[in-house]
N, C-alpha and C positions, 0 to 999 in steps of 0.2 A: 570370305577370307581373302586377304590381299596376296597377290603374287609378288614375286621379287621385282618384276618390271613395274608394276603399278606403284609399289612402295618406293622404289628408287626415283620414279618420276615425281611422286608426291614430295619426297624429301628434297629434291632439287628445286621444286617450285617454292617450298617453304624457305629454303636457303636464299633464293633470289629475292623473295618478298622481304625477308629480314634484312638483307643487305641494302635494299632500296630504302626501307624505312629508317634504317640507322643513318644513312647519308643525309636524310632530310633534317636531322638534328645537328649536323656538323656546322660549326661556325664558318662564316665566309669572311674574307678579309675586309676590314673597314678602317678608314682613317678616323680615329676618335677625336682628332683635333679639327676636323672639317665637317664631318657628317652630322646630319640633323638627328633628332631623337628617333624618328621613325626608321631611318636607315640603320642606326645602331641596334634598335630592337629587333629588326629583321635579320641582322647579320650575326649577332653574338648569341651563343647558346646560354640560356638561363637569364637573359636580359629581356625583360618586357618593357612596355611603354613607360611605366613609372620609373624604373631604374635608368632607362635611357634618358628620360627627361632630367633626372637627377645628375647624370653624367654631363649633359649639356649645360645645366645650370652651374655646376661646379667649375666647368671649363670657362664659362663666361665670367665667373667671379674671380677665379684664381689664375687664369691664363692657360695656355696650352699645356698638355701633359708632356712631361719630359721622359717618362718611362712607362711601361705597361703597369708596373707596380704602383704607380701614382693613382691608378683607378681604385685601389683599395682604400683611399682616403675618402671616397664618395660614400655617403651613408647608404647602406644596403648592399654594398659591393664588398665581398670578402676576398681574401687572398686566394682561396680555392676557386672562386669564380674567375678571377684573373688568370690563374694557372690553367684552368680548363680552356680558356679562350686565347691564351698567350700568342699562339702562332697566327691568329687572325687579327690581332690588335696592331694596327699600323699607326705610326705617328706622323709620317710623311712619306711620299713616294710609294713604293710597292714592296718594301721589305718589312718583316715583322719587327715590332718594337723590342728593343733590348731591355732586359731587366737588370736591376742592380746585381743580382746574383750571377748573371751571365758575364758580367765584366770581370776580366781577370785582373788581379792586383798587379801593380807595376813591380817588376823584380827590383831588388835592392840596388843592383849595379846600375839600372836605368835611373833610379831615383837619385843616386849619387852623381851620375853624369849630368842630369838635369839641374841639380843643385850647383854643381861646379860651373856649368855653362851660365847659369844665372848670376853667379858671383863674378864672372868675367865681364859681364855687360857693364860698359862705362856709362855712368849717369850724366 
């Protein structure tokens, strides 16, 4: 029969083990416009060598990715996989890639001001 002390120590050990194992599956930041397939596979959750190779091939054929959501155009990469890794997908530098849904639409008053300013430009 377990005493409370033994049980609490066992529960703490299980909790620590679980926390450490879950962090092993977390995505690590990677610049998808510069990294090779091996680095992408090691960095992103749910991306193995085959999908990482497809990402690099797509990038080589179509040019650099402009948003994280562009990854969903790669065969075998779905939007849910992009969403799961969104914070680790870098396009350049060290900040996460913005997605189209992250961008706020321009308020109407700013659109009008931009249109008015463009109309005033002398050609």
